[in-house]
ZADO-1210 file (C-alpha; in nm, 4 decimals, padded with zeros to 6 digits):
<atoms>
<atom x="00.9841" y="-00.3696" z="02.0281" code="MET" pos="1"/>
<atom x="01.2396" y="-00.6438" z="02.0674" code="LYS" pos="2"/>
<atom x="01.5743" y="-00.5480" z="01.9052" code="ASN" pos="3"/>
<atom x="01.3896" y="-00.4192" z="01.6006" code="ILE" pos="4"/>
<atom x="01.6697" y="-00.1774" z="01.5109" code="LYS" pos="5"/>
<atom x="01.8994" y="-00.4736" z="01.4444" code="ASP" pos="6"/>
<atom x="01.6515" y="-00.6236" z="01.1980" code="LYS" pos="7"/>
<atom x="01.5606" y="-00.3240" z="00.9838" code="LEU" pos="8"/>
<atom x="01.5925" y="-00.3711" z="00.6074" code="PRO" pos="9"/>
<atom x="01.8892" y="-00.2172" z="00.4284" code="ASN" pos="10"/>
<atom x="01.8044" y="00.1504" z="00.3673" code="ASP" pos="11"/>
<atom x="02.0919" y="00.2413" z="00.1323" code="ALA" pos="12"/>
<atom x="01.8860" y="00.2231" z="-00.1857" code="TYR" pos="13"/>
<atom x="01.6112" y="00.4312" z="-00.0301" code="LEU" pos="14"/>
<atom x="01.8514" y="00.7263" z="-00.0094" code="PHE" pos="15"/>
<atom x="01.9770" y="00.6616" z="-00.3632" code="ARG" pos="16"/>
<atom x="01.6195" y="00.6711" z="-00.4962" code="MET" pos="17"/>
<atom x="01.5381" y="00.9980" z="-00.3168" code="THR" pos="18"/>
<atom x="01.6680" y="01.3398" z="-00.4212" code="ASP" pos="19"/>
<atom x="01.5788" y="01.6842" z="-00.2912" code="ASP" pos="20"/>
<atom x="01.2428" y="01.6683" z="-00.4718" code="THR" pos="21"/>
<atom x="01.1226" y="01.3271" z="-00.3626" code="GLY" pos="22"/>
<atom x="01.1406" y="00.9639" z="-00.4661" code="MET" pos="23"/>
<atom x="01.2103" y="00.8821" z="-00.8293" code="PHE" pos="24"/>
<atom x="00.9510" y="00.6681" z="-01.0038" code="GLN" pos="25"/>
<atom x="01.1657" y="00.4225" z="-01.2006" code="HIS" pos="26"/>
<atom x="01.5177" y="00.2881" z="-01.2222" code="ALA" pos="27"/>
<atom x="01.7409" y="00.1222" z="-01.4787" code="ARG" pos="28"/>
<atom x="01.8571" y="-00.1775" z="-01.2859" code="ASN" pos="29"/>
<atom x="01.9721" y="-00.0180" z="-00.9591" code="ALA" pos="30"/>
<atom x="02.0196" y="00.3372" z="-01.0904" code="VAL" pos="31"/>
<atom x="01.7358" y="00.5949" z="-01.0587" code="PRO" pos="32"/>
<atom x="01.6101" y="00.7134" z="-01.3983" code="ASP" pos="33"/>
<atom x="01.5442" y="01.0906" z="-01.3947" code="PRO" pos="34"/>
<atom x="01.3855" y="01.0767" z="-01.7406" code="SER" pos="35"/>
<atom x="01.0840" y="00.9019" z="-01.5844" code="GLU" pos="36"/>
<atom x="01.0401" y="01.1703" z="-01.3184" code="GLY" pos="37"/>
<atom x="00.8338" y="01.1223" z="-01.0035" code="TYR" pos="38"/>
<atom x="00.4794" y="01.0315" z="-00.9035" code="THR" pos="39"/>
<atom x="00.2667" y="01.1421" z="-00.6140" code="THR" pos="40"/>
<atom x="00.1572" y="00.7779" z="-00.5836" code="ASP" pos="41"/>
<atom x="00.5101" y="00.6699" z="-00.4954" code="ASP" pos="42"/>
<atom x="00.5768" y="00.9614" z="-00.2625" code="ASN" pos="43"/>
<atom x="00.2529" y="00.8969" z="-00.0732" code="ALA" pos="44"/>
<atom x="00.3547" y="00.5334" z="-00.0237" code="ARG" pos="45"/>
<atom x="00.7053" y="00.6461" z="00.0709" code="ALA" pos="46"/>
<atom x="00.5650" y="00.8796" z="00.3363" code="LEU" pos="47"/>
<atom x="00.4075" y="00.5858" z="00.5183" code="VAL" pos="48"/>
<atom x="00.7302" y="00.3875" z="00.4878" code="MET" pos="49"/>
<atom x="00.9427" y="00.6738" z="00.6230" code="ALA" pos="50"/>
<atom x="00.7123" y="00.7144" z="00.9225" code="VAL" pos="51"/>
<atom x="00.7403" y="00.3420" z="00.9961" code="LEU" pos="52"/>
<atom x="01.1193" y="00.3658" z="00.9722" code="LEU" pos="53"/>
<atom x="01.1268" y="00.6623" z="01.2079" code="TYR" pos="54"/>
<atom x="00.9031" y="00.4870" z="01.4576" code="GLU" pos="55"/>
<atom x="01.1224" y="00.1777" z="01.4454" code="ALA" pos="56"/>
<atom x="01.4624" y="00.3454" z="01.4717" code="ALA" pos="57"/>
<atom x="01.4144" y="00.7097" z="01.5701" code="GLY" pos="58"/>
<atom x="01.6791" y="00.8308" z="01.3241" code="LYS" pos="59"/>
<atom x="01.6545" y="01.1987" z="01.2259" code="PRO" pos="60"/>
<atom x="01.7341" y="01.1012" z="00.8660" code="ALA" pos="61"/>
<atom x="01.4087" y="00.9079" z="00.8462" code="TYR" pos="62"/>
<atom x="01.2140" y="01.2029" z="00.9809" code="LEU" pos="63"/>
<atom x="01.3738" y="01.4203" z="00.7148" code="GLU" pos="64"/>
<atom x="01.2602" y="01.1723" z="00.4489" code="LEU" pos="65"/>
<atom x="00.9064" y="01.1844" z="00.5840" code="ALA" pos="66"/>
<atom x="00.9090" y="01.5638" z="00.5642" code="ALA" pos="67"/>
<atom x="01.0411" y="01.5500" z="00.2077" code="ARG" pos="68"/>
<atom x="00.7714" y="01.3111" z="00.0893" code="TYR" pos="69"/>
<atom x="00.5070" y="01.5156" z="00.2691" code="LEU" pos="70"/>
<atom x="00.6411" y="01.8285" z="00.0985" code="ARG" pos="71"/>
<atom x="00.5929" y="01.6528" z="-00.2351" code="PHE" pos="72"/>
<atom x="00.2251" y="01.5962" z="-00.1517" code="LEU" pos="73"/>
<atom x="00.1883" y="01.9614" z="-00.0546" code="LEU" pos="74"/>
<atom x="00.3166" y="02.0645" z="-00.3967" code="TYR" pos="75"/>
<atom x="00.1019" y="01.8017" z="-00.5704" code="ALA" pos="76"/>
<atom x="-00.2256" y="01.9320" z="-00.4268" code="ARG" pos="77"/>
<atom x="-00.4504" y="02.1120" z="-00.6703" code="ASN" pos="78"/>
<atom x="-00.7664" y="02.2294" z="-00.4949" code="GLY" pos="79"/>
<atom x="-00.9259" y="01.9287" z="-00.3255" code="ALA" pos="80"/>
<atom x="-00.7345" y="01.6841" z="-00.5461" code="TRP" pos="81"/>
<atom x="-00.3758" y="01.5802" z="-00.6261" code="PHE" pos="82"/>
<atom x="-00.1697" y="01.5842" z="-00.9408" code="ARG" pos="83"/>
<atom x="00.0349" y="01.2693" z="-00.9989" code="ASN" pos="84"/>
<atom x="00.3027" y="01.2565" z="-01.2719" code="PHE" pos="85"/>
<atom x="00.5869" y="01.5055" z="-01.2385" code="MET" pos="86"/>
<atom x="00.8828" y="01.5507" z="-01.4749" code="ASP" pos="87"/>
<atom x="01.2390" y="01.5901" z="-01.3527" code="TYR" pos="88"/>
<atom x="01.2037" y="01.9691" z="-01.3855" code="ASP" pos="89"/>
<atom x="00.9289" y="01.9635" z="-01.1185" code="ARG" pos="90"/>
<atom x="00.6497" y="02.0348" z="-01.3655" code="ARG" pos="91"/>
<atom x="00.3404" y="01.8222" z="-01.3346" code="PHE" pos="92"/>
<atom x="00.2119" y="01.6637" z="-01.6540" code="ARG" pos="93"/>
<atom x="-00.1562" y="01.6911" z="-01.5632" code="GLU" pos="94"/>
<atom x="-00.3868" y="01.9045" z="-01.3544" code="LYS" pos="95"/>
<atom x="-00.5641" y="01.6113" z="-01.1930" code="LYS" pos="96"/>
<atom x="-00.4235" y="01.2719" z="-01.1049" code="GLY" pos="97"/>
<atom x="-00.6131" y="00.9452" z="-01.0937" code="SER" pos="98"/>
<atom x="-00.8706" y="00.8575" z="-00.8253" code="PRO" pos="99"/>
<atom x="-00.6358" y="00.5843" z="-00.7008" code="ASP" pos="100"/>
<atom x="-00.3617" y="00.8439" z="-00.6537" code="CYS" pos="101"/>
<atom x="-00.6049" y="01.0617" z="-00.4581" code="PHE" pos="102"/>
<atom x="-00.7028" y="00.7658" z="-00.2394" code="GLY" pos="103"/>
<atom x="-00.3408" y="00.6781" z="-00.1677" code="ARG" pos="104"/>
<atom x="-00.2757" y="01.0379" z="-00.0637" code="CYS" pos="105"/>
<atom x="-00.5695" y="01.0312" z="00.1775" code="VAL" pos="106"/>
<atom x="-00.4418" y="00.6991" z="00.3117" code="GLY" pos="107"/>
<atom x="-00.0899" y="00.8306" z="00.3682" code="ALA" pos="108"/>
<atom x="-00.2017" y="01.1606" z="00.5183" code="LEU" pos="109"/>
<atom x="-00.4467" y="00.9945" z="00.7555" code="GLY" pos="110"/>
<atom x="-00.1777" y="00.7559" z="00.8729" code="PHE" pos="111"/>
<atom x="00.0801" y="01.0306" z="00.9220" code="THR" pos="112"/>
<atom x="-00.1597" y="01.2654" z="01.0997" code="ALA" pos="113"/>
<atom x="-00.2445" y="00.9888" z="01.3463" code="SER" pos="114"/>
<atom x="00.1109" y="00.9033" z="01.4586" code="ARG" pos="115"/>
<atom x="00.1797" y="01.0482" z="01.8001" code="LYS" pos="116"/>
<atom x="00.5484" y="00.9598" z="01.7660" code="SER" pos="117"/>
<atom x="00.5931" y="01.2347" z="01.5056" code="LEU" pos="118"/>
<atom x="00.6669" y="01.6004" z="01.5775" code="PRO" pos="119"/>
<atom x="00.3565" y="01.8158" z="01.5970" code="ALA" pos="120"/>
<atom x="00.4511" y="02.0131" z="01.2878" code="GLY" pos="121"/>
<atom x="00.4517" y="01.7110" z="01.0602" code="ILE" pos="122"/>
<atom x="00.1294" y="01.5751" z="01.2056" code="ARG" pos="123"/>
<atom x="-00.0441" y="01.9129" z="01.1770" code="LYS" pos="124"/>
<atom x="00.0720" y="01.9647" z="00.8191" code="THR" pos="125"/>
<atom x="-00.0588" y="01.6191" z="00.7272" code="SER" pos="126"/>
<atom x="-00.3900" y="01.6895" z="00.8920" code="GLU" pos="127"/>
<atom x="-00.4267" y="02.0317" z="00.7275" code="ASP" pos="128"/>
<atom x="-00.3579" y="01.8830" z="00.3856" code="LEU" pos="129"/>
<atom x="-00.6004" y="01.6004" z="00.4518" code="LEU" pos="130"/>
<atom x="-00.8754" y="01.8420" z="00.5539" code="VAL" pos="131"/>
<atom x="-00.8191" y="02.0391" z="00.2333" code="GLN" pos="132"/>
<atom x="-00.8620" y="01.7168" z="00.0335" code="ALA" pos="133"/>
<atom x="-01.1727" y="01.5875" z="00.2099" code="LEU" pos="134"/>
<atom x="-01.4194" y="01.7409" z="-00.0394" code="PRO" pos="135"/>
<atom x="-01.2592" y="01.5287" z="-00.3094" code="GLY" pos="136"/>
<atom x="-01.3704" y="01.2105" z="-00.1325" code="CYS" pos="137"/>
<atom x="-01.7203" y="01.2722" z="-00.2628" code="GLY" pos="138"/>
<atom x="-01.5964" y="01.2262" z="-00.6196" code="ASP" pos="139"/>
<atom x="-01.4533" y="00.8777" z="-00.5629" code="LEU" pos="140"/>
<atom x="-01.6383" y="00.6183" z="-00.7691" code="ALA" pos="141"/>
<atom x="-01.3797" y="00.3388" z="-00.8065" code="PHE" pos="142"/>
<atom x="-01.3472" y="00.0689" z="-00.5440" code="VAL" pos="143"/>
<atom x="-00.9730" y="00.0942" z="-00.4836" code="ARG" pos="144"/>
<atom x="-00.9710" y="00.4707" z="-00.4472" code="SER" pos="145"/>
<atom x="-01.2526" y="00.4389" z="-00.1949" code="ARG" pos="146"/>
<atom x="-01.0664" y="00.1641" z="-00.0106" code="ALA" pos="147"/>
<atom x="-00.7447" y="00.3665" z="00.0278" code="TYR" pos="148"/>
<atom x="-00.9474" y="00.6582" z="00.1587" code="ALA" pos="149"/>
<atom x="-01.1350" y="00.4393" z="00.4090" code="VAL" pos="150"/>
<atom x="-00.8054" y="00.3119" z="00.5495" code="ILE" pos="151"/>
<atom x="-00.6633" y="00.6623" z="00.5847" code="GLY" pos="152"/>
<atom x="-00.9764" y="00.8079" z="00.7406" code="LEU" pos="153"/>
<atom x="-00.9906" y="00.5205" z="00.9872" code="HIS" pos="154"/>
<atom x="-00.6319" y="00.5924" z="01.0909" code="GLU" pos="155"/>
<atom x="-00.6976" y="00.9652" z="01.1277" code="TRP" pos="156"/>
<atom x="-01.0334" y="00.9478" z="01.3074" code="ASN" pos="157"/>
<atom x="-01.0609" y="01.3237" z="01.3120" code="GLY" pos="158"/>
<atom x="-01.3086" y="01.5896" z="01.2005" code="GLY" pos="159"/>
<atom x="-01.5838" y="01.4522" z="00.9763" code="PRO" pos="160"/>
<atom x="-01.3871" y="01.1343" z="00.9017" code="SER" pos="161"/>
<atom x="-01.6511" y="00.8943" z="01.0351" code="ARG" pos="162"/>
<atom x="-01.9295" y="01.0332" z="00.8170" code="GLU" pos="163"/>
<atom x="-01.7152" y="01.0254" z="00.5034" code="ILE" pos="164"/>
<atom x="-01.5770" y="00.6819" z="00.5880" code="LEU" pos="165"/>
<atom x="-01.9307" y="00.5497" z="00.6293" code="GLY" pos="166"/>
<atom x="-02.0345" y="00.6678" z="00.2835" code="LYS" pos="167"/>
<atom x="-01.7238" y="00.5234" z="00.1187" code="LEU" pos="168"/>
<atom x="-01.7574" y="00.1924" z="00.3012" code="ALA" pos="169"/>
<atom x="-02.1209" y="00.1563" z="00.2047" code="SER" pos="170"/>
<atom x="-02.0171" y="00.2049" z="-00.1572" code="GLY" pos="171"/>
<atom x="-01.7669" y="-00.0797" z="-00.1230" code="LEU" pos="172"/>
<atom x="-02.0337" y="-00.2943" z="00.0378" code="ARG" pos="173"/>
<atom x="-02.2710" y="-00.2249" z="-00.2493" code="ASP" pos="174"/>
<atom x="-02.0032" y="-00.3151" z="-00.5057" code="ALA" pos="175"/>
<atom x="-01.9457" y="-00.6439" z="-00.3263" code="TYR" pos="176"/>
<atom x="-02.3161" y="-00.7234" z="-00.3125" code="GLU" pos="177"/>
<atom x="-02.3508" y="-00.6576" z="-00.6863" code="ARG" pos="178"/>
<atom x="-02.0555" y="-00.8717" z="-00.7947" code="SER" pos="179"/>
<atom x="-02.0354" y="-01.1561" z="-00.5433" code="SER" pos="180"/>
<atom x="-02.2239" y="-01.4838" z="-00.5508" code="GLY" pos="181"/>
<atom x="-02.1973" y="-01.8430" z="-00.6780" code="ALA" pos="182"/>
<atom x="-01.8448" y="-01.8987" z="-00.5508" code="GLY" pos="183"/>
<atom x="-01.7186" y="-01.5517" z="-00.6441" code="TRP" pos="184"/>
<atom x="-01.6622" y="-01.3467" z="-00.3281" code="ASN" pos="185"/>
<atom x="-01.5247" y="-01.0304" z="-00.4800" code="TRP" pos="186"/>
<atom x="-01.6036" y="-00.6650" z="-00.5486" code="PHE" pos="187"/>
<atom x="-01.5650" y="-00.6778" z="-00.9271" code="GLU" pos="188"/>
<atom x="-01.5932" y="-00.9320" z="-01.2076" code="ASP" pos="189"/>
<atom x="-01.2178" y="-00.9815" z="-01.2117" code="GLN" pos="190"/>
<atom x="-00.9289" y="-00.9714" z="-00.9680" code="ILE" pos="191"/>
<atom x="-00.6714" y="-00.7243" z="-01.0959" code="THR" pos="192"/>
<atom x="-00.4199" y="-00.5064" z="-00.9098" code="TYR" pos="193"/>
<atom x="-00.3637" y="-00.3901" z="-00.5496" code="CYS" pos="194"/>
<atom x="-00.6324" y="-00.6410" z="-00.4563" code="ASN" pos="195"/>
<atom x="-00.5926" y="-00.6829" z="-00.0823" code="ALA" pos="196"/>
<atom x="-00.6705" y="-00.3162" z="-00.0147" code="VAL" pos="197"/>
<atom x="-01.0396" y="-00.3998" z="-00.0680" code="LEU" pos="198"/>
<atom x="-01.0866" y="-00.6554" z="00.2133" code="PRO" pos="199"/>
<atom x="-00.8470" y="-00.4547" z="00.4309" code="TRP" pos="200"/>
<atom x="-01.0697" y="-00.1480" z="00.3934" code="ALA" pos="201"/>
<atom x="-01.3775" y="-00.3509" z="00.4883" code="MET" pos="202"/>
<atom x="-01.2033" y="-00.4736" z="00.8030" code="LEU" pos="203"/>
<atom x="-01.1093" y="-00.1171" z="00.8928" code="ASP" pos="204"/>
<atom x="-01.4664" y="-00.0080" z="00.8231" code="ALA" pos="205"/>
<atom x="-01.5924" y="-00.2723" z="01.0639" code="TYR" pos="206"/>
<atom x="-01.3499" y="-00.1538" z="01.3295" code="GLU" pos="207"/>
<atom x="-01.4658" y="00.2053" z="01.2792" code="ALA" pos="208"/>
<atom x="-01.8423" y="00.1431" z="01.2656" code="THR" pos="209"/>
<atom x="-01.8957" y="-00.1976" z="01.4316" code="GLU" pos="210"/>
<atom x="-02.1134" y="-00.2870" z="01.1332" code="GLU" pos="211"/>
<atom x="-02.0897" y="-00.6676" z="01.1281" code="LYS" pos="212"/>
<atom x="-02.1660" y="-00.6928" z="00.7565" code="ARG" pos="213"/>
<atom x="-01.8387" y="-00.5147" z="00.6903" code="TYR" pos="214"/>
<atom x="-01.6501" y="-00.7756" z="00.8925" code="LEU" pos="215"/>
<atom x="-01.8225" y="-01.0563" z="00.7037" code="THR" pos="216"/>
<atom x="-01.7398" y="-00.9013" z="00.3670" code="ILE" pos="217"/>
<atom x="-01.3825" y="-00.8299" z="00.4705" code="GLY" pos="218"/>
<atom x="-01.3125" y="-01.1858" z="00.5794" code="LEU" pos="219"/>
<atom x="-01.5064" y="-01.3500" z="00.2954" code="GLU" pos="220"/>
<atom x="-01.3264" y="-01.1486" z="00.0304" code="SER" pos="221"/>
<atom x="-00.9865" y="-01.1878" z="00.1939" code="LEU" pos="222"/>
<atom x="-01.0309" y="-01.5649" z="00.2221" code="ASP" pos="223"/>
<atom x="-01.1385" y="-01.5762" z="-00.1435" code="PHE" pos="224"/>
<atom x="-00.8310" y="-01.3785" z="-00.2451" code="LEU" pos="225"/>
<atom x="-00.6023" y="-01.6039" z="-00.0419" code="LEU" pos="226"/>
<atom x="-00.7610" y="-01.9153" z="-00.1922" code="ASP" pos="227"/>
<atom x="-00.6753" y="-01.7802" z="-00.5371" code="ASN" pos="228"/>
<atom x="-00.3220" y="-01.6594" z="-00.4613" code="THR" pos="229"/>
<atom x="-00.1694" y="-01.9362" z="-00.2476" code="PHE" pos="230"/>
<atom x="-00.0688" y="-02.2886" z="-00.3411" code="ALA" pos="231"/>
<atom x="00.1510" y="-02.5245" z="-00.1373" code="ASP" pos="232"/>
<atom x="00.2342" y="-02.2467" z="00.1078" code="GLY" pos="233"/>
<atom x="00.3669" y="-02.0167" z="-00.1665" code="ILE" pos="234"/>
<atom x="00.2213" y="-01.6774" z="-00.2464" code="PHE" pos="235"/>
<atom x="00.1310" y="-01.6558" z="-00.6157" code="ARG" pos="236"/>
<atom x="-00.0145" y="-01.3096" z="-00.6788" code="PRO" pos="237"/>
<atom x="-00.2444" y="-01.2690" z="-00.9762" code="VAL" pos="238"/>
<atom x="-00.0308" y="-01.1690" z="-01.2729" code="GLY" pos="239"/>
<atom x="-00.0844" y="-00.8400" z="-01.4517" code="CYS" pos="240"/>
<atom x="-00.0715" y="-01.0122" z="-01.7922" code="TRP" pos="241"/>
<atom x="-00.4353" y="-01.1193" z="-01.7933" code="GLY" pos="242"/>
<atom x="-00.5510" y="-01.0840" z="-01.4295" code="TRP" pos="243"/>
<atom x="-00.8161" y="-01.3266" z="-01.2976" code="LEU" pos="244"/>
<atom x="-01.1511" y="-01.2864" z="-01.4769" code="PRO" pos="245"/>
<atom x="-01.4521" y="-01.4468" z="-01.3151" code="LYS" pos="246"/>
<atom x="-01.4768" y="-01.8131" z="-01.4123" code="GLY" pos="247"/>
<atom x="-01.1251" y="-01.8316" z="-01.5586" code="LYS" pos="248"/>
<atom x="-00.7766" y="-01.9242" z="-01.4422" code="ALA" pos="249"/>
<atom x="-00.5469" y="-01.6533" z="-01.3013" code="PRO" pos="250"/>
<atom x="-00.2571" y="-01.5168" z="-01.5021" code="ALA" pos="251"/>
<atom x="00.0693" y="-01.6367" z="-01.3487" code="GLU" pos="252"/>
<atom x="00.2882" y="-01.3445" z="-01.4588" code="PHE" pos="253"/>
<atom x="00.3965" y="-01.0641" z="-01.4209" code="ASP" pos="254"/>
<atom x="00.3938" y="-01.1028" z="-01.0395" code="GLN" pos="255"/>
<atom x="00.4524" y="-00.7677" z="-00.8706" code="GLN" pos="256"/>
<atom x="00.5837" y="-00.6698" z="-00.5250" code="PRO" pos="257"/>
<atom x="00.2872" y="-00.4431" z="-00.4475" code="VAL" pos="258"/>
<atom x="00.0604" y="-00.7475" z="-00.4134" code="GLU" pos="259"/>
<atom x="00.2767" y="-00.9154" z="-00.1491" code="ALA" pos="260"/>
<atom x="00.2830" y="-00.6019" z="00.0656" code="CYS" pos="261"/>
<atom x="-00.0887" y="-00.5358" z="00.0399" code="GLY" pos="262"/>
<atom x="-00.1816" y="-00.8953" z="00.1174" code="THR" pos="263"/>
<atom x="00.0534" y="-00.9002" z="00.4157" code="LEU" pos="264"/>
<atom x="-00.1063" y="-00.5862" z="00.5586" code="LEU" pos="265"/>
<atom x="-00.4598" y="-00.7174" z="00.5066" code="ALA" pos="266"/>
<atom x="-00.3706" y="-01.0472" z="00.6720" code="CYS" pos="267"/>
<atom x="-00.2203" y="-00.8725" z="00.9732" code="LEU" pos="268"/>
<atom x="-00.5419" y="-00.6723" z="01.0117" code="LYS" pos="269"/>
<atom x="-00.7473" y="-00.9928" z="00.9864" code="ALA" pos="270"/>
<atom x="-00.5279" y="-01.1596" z="01.2484" code="PHE" pos="271"/>
<atom x="-00.5663" y="-00.8576" z="01.4756" code="GLU" pos="272"/>
<atom x="-00.9456" y="-00.8900" z="01.4575" code="LEU" pos="273"/>
<atom x="-00.9836" y="-01.2703" z="01.4600" code="THR" pos="274"/>
<atom x="-00.6615" y="-01.4110" z="01.6138" code="LYS" pos="275"/>
<atom x="-00.6764" y="-01.6906" z="01.3553" code="LYS" pos="276"/>
<atom x="-00.3297" y="-01.8305" z="01.2944" code="ASP" pos="277"/>
<atom x="-00.3904" y="-01.8787" z="00.9214" code="VAL" pos="278"/>
<atom x="-00.3715" y="-01.5030" z="00.8682" code="TYR" pos="279"/>
<atom x="-00.0427" y="-01.4718" z="01.0540" code="ARG" pos="280"/>
<atom x="00.0934" y="-01.7636" z="00.8513" code="GLU" pos="281"/>
<atom x="-00.0152" y="-01.6125" z="00.5213" code="ARG" pos="282"/>
<atom x="00.1352" y="-01.2758" z="00.6156" code="ALA" pos="283"/>
<atom x="00.4704" y="-01.4400" z="00.6840" code="GLY" pos="284"/>
<atom x="00.4542" y="-01.6228" z="00.3511" code="GLN" pos="285"/>
<atom x="00.3879" y="-01.2923" z="00.1734" code="CYS" pos="286"/>
<atom x="00.7061" y="-01.1521" z="00.3264" code="LEU" pos="287"/>
<atom x="00.8883" y="-01.4680" z="00.2208" code="GLY" pos="288"/>
<atom x="00.7832" y="-01.4067" z="-00.1396" code="TRP" pos="289"/>
<atom x="01.0359" y="-01.1226" z="-00.1582" code="TYR" pos="290"/>
<atom x="01.3278" y="-01.3306" z="-00.0358" code="THR" pos="291"/>
<atom x="01.2791" y="-01.6503" z="-00.2368" code="GLY" pos="292"/>
<atom x="00.9612" y="-01.8220" z="-00.1235" code="GLN" pos="293"/>
<atom x="00.8045" y="-01.7791" z="-00.4660" code="ASN" pos="294"/>
<atom x="00.7460" y="-01.9699" z="-00.7901" code="VAL" pos="295"/>
<atom x="01.1046" y="-01.9053" z="-00.9035" code="ARG" pos="296"/>
<atom x="01.2711" y="-01.9761" z="-00.5674" code="ASN" pos="297"/>
<atom x="01.4771" y="-01.6620" z="-00.6095" code="VAL" pos="298"/>
<atom x="01.5093" y="-01.3486" z="-00.3991" code="SER" pos="299"/>
<atom x="01.3912" y="-01.0185" z="-00.5424" code="LEU" pos="300"/>
<atom x="01.6131" y="-00.8243" z="-00.3000" code="ILE" pos="301"/>
<atom x="01.9367" y="-00.6966" z="-00.4529" code="ASP" pos="302"/>
<atom x="02.2161" y="-00.7837" z="-00.2064" code="PRO" pos="303"/>
<atom x="02.4333" y="-00.5026" z="-00.3411" code="ASP" pos="304"/>
<atom x="02.1911" y="-00.2098" z="-00.3488" code="SER" pos="305"/>
<atom x="01.9241" y="-00.3187" z="-00.1000" code="GLY" pos="306"/>
<atom x="01.6579" y="-00.2455" z="-00.3630" code="GLY" pos="307"/>
<atom x="01.3736" y="-00.4719" z="-00.4675" code="CYS" pos="308"/>
<atom x="01.3381" y="-00.5933" z="-00.8250" code="MET" pos="309"/>
<atom x="01.0225" y="-00.5026" z="-01.0084" code="ASP" pos="310"/>
<atom x="00.8625" y="-00.8433" z="-01.0450" code="GLY" pos="311"/>
<atom x="00.8718" y="-01.2034" z="-01.1557" code="ILE" pos="312"/>
<atom x="00.8406" y="-01.2672" z="-01.5289" code="LEU" pos="313"/>
<atom x="00.8051" y="-01.5960" z="-01.7198" code="PRO" pos="314"/>
<atom x="01.1761" y="-01.5827" z="-01.8018" code="GLU" pos="315"/>
<atom x="01.2923" y="-01.4765" z="-01.4554" code="GLY" pos="316"/>
<atom x="01.3190" y="-01.1445" z="-01.2740" code="LEU" pos="317"/>
<atom x="01.2526" y="-00.7904" z="-01.3912" code="ASN" pos="318"/>
<atom x="01.5831" y="-00.6500" z="-01.2680" code="ARG" pos="319"/>
<atom x="01.4813" y="-00.2866" z="-01.2631" code="ASN" pos="320"/>
<atom x="01.4424" y="-00.1611" z="-00.9054" code="GLU" pos="321"/>
<atom x="01.1729" y="00.1044" z="-00.9031" code="GLY" pos="322"/>
<atom x="01.0087" y="00.3050" z="-00.6265" code="ALA" pos="323"/>
<atom x="00.6921" y="00.0999" z="-00.5850" code="GLU" pos="324"/>
<atom x="00.8879" y="-00.2228" z="-00.5440" code="SER" pos="325"/>
<atom x="01.1315" y="-00.0704" z="-00.2939" code="LEU" pos="326"/>
<atom x="00.8634" y="00.0951" z="-00.0826" code="VAL" pos="327"/>
<atom x="00.6467" y="-00.2174" z="-00.0762" code="CYS" pos="328"/>
<atom x="00.9396" y="-00.4343" z="00.0329" code="TRP" pos="329"/>
<atom x="01.0397" y="-00.1891" z="00.3047" code="MET" pos="330"/>
<atom x="00.6817" y="-00.1401" z="00.4259" code="THR" pos="331"/>
<atom x="00.6120" y="-00.5136" z="00.4356" code="ALA" pos="332"/>
<atom x="00.9329" y="-00.5755" z="00.6311" code="SER" pos="333"/>
<atom x="00.8615" y="-00.2972" z="00.8781" code="LEU" pos="334"/>
<atom x="00.4990" y="-00.4020" z="00.9307" code="ALA" pos="335"/>
<atom x="00.6086" y="-00.7593" z="00.9954" code="TRP" pos="336"/>
<atom x="00.8818" y="-00.6488" z="01.2375" code="LEU" pos="337"/>
<atom x="00.6366" y="-00.4301" z="01.4266" code="ARG" pos="338"/>
<atom x="00.3853" y="-00.7144" z="01.4392" code="PHE" pos="339"/>
<atom x="00.6480" y="-00.9652" z="01.5556" code="SER" pos="340"/>
<atom x="00.7798" y="-00.7245" z="01.8174" code="GLY" pos="341"/>
<atom x="00.4322" y="-00.6609" z="01.9569" code="ASP" pos="342"/>
<atom x="00.3454" y="-01.0296" z="01.9981" code="GLU" pos="343"/>
</atoms>
């Protein structure tokens, strides 16, 4: 990669948000809030981010972060599933986390197990934990949880991953066939949260199986999402205060950082498969959303802490700097740097 170490995002806040347990869930402004504890969701996302940082810079500190986030997932496992919400005293609040949390864990573990740049011990631990979780994939009924799992299994490409991936992908295909039609190219009757993971999973499923219908669905749904989230070259993610129900206008706020990262990653996958410049352009505009190319023309990145603010509200910015926002900003930046360096 071309001078990528000189372009890495500021990592200071990452170390502030991480203690010897893992990454805190929330913050008050730029100060981690222990009263809100931790989530496996955030630590799974952080694992991917730490691996990307290590691959970009080779710093032992980043490898240590990856091991810490992976250790969190080890502790979160309960049978073939994962617990999610943990209090500051390291006690989980439930015995079984959400299906989306499970899917994100499979996604992170598959990615980590596949990275040849990592020491064998970390890769093997990731793979062992993933294998222990595989039976849980059969219980996934929601489209996003299936999508995260498809992406992770595609990355891993080990053991029975292809058979499980095929079943999950066919479920996503069926959901799309049921809901799409008459100008609505989507998997559900509304566009809600973490949307781009759905077309991204279909593109990965095509790459894994060479099933052309998956490619068609992936591109159709991604194009539909982009048509509904871009205007005048500005990314306008569907707001969480109302979403985008079929046949209605999208909610403008609250716009959240997770959508910019997910859409960037899906667009980079689409560009990889099609070489169409529109996907590269949209990915770059998603990254720009964080730094001021948005409806408020204001950067969400805190110049003092290096953290990312939690969203755009009608009255301005949500100035809390939580884990999801930070990890999405870092991951989007690192994915774009890797993509730019490989061109």
